[in-house]
Residue, then its C-alpha position, 0 to 999 in steps of 0.5 A: x465489487x464486494x468489500x472482500x474483493x476490494x480488500x483483495x485488490x488493495x492488498x495486491x496494490x500494497x504488495x506492489x508498493x512494498x516491492x517498489x519501495x524495497x527496490x527504491x531503497x536498494x538504489x542509492x540514487x533514489x530520491x528521498x522524496x520518492x521513497x517518502x511518497x511510496x511510503x505514504x501511498x503504502x500507508x494510505x492503502x493500508x489504512x483503506x484496508x483496515x477501514x474496510x475490514x472494520x466495516x465487514x466486522x460490524 
């Protein structure tokens, strides 16, 4: 898989996590730990995307 394809896959995953987070925040019954985990996952994916983008600029 090329770096560009990997970035695209990660961007899609980031979008899915964003939707899940938004949905979880709309439901008052959602556990704060679940919301926190979604935020951490989203941040990890974003960091991976940024790291890969940095590699393509060298």
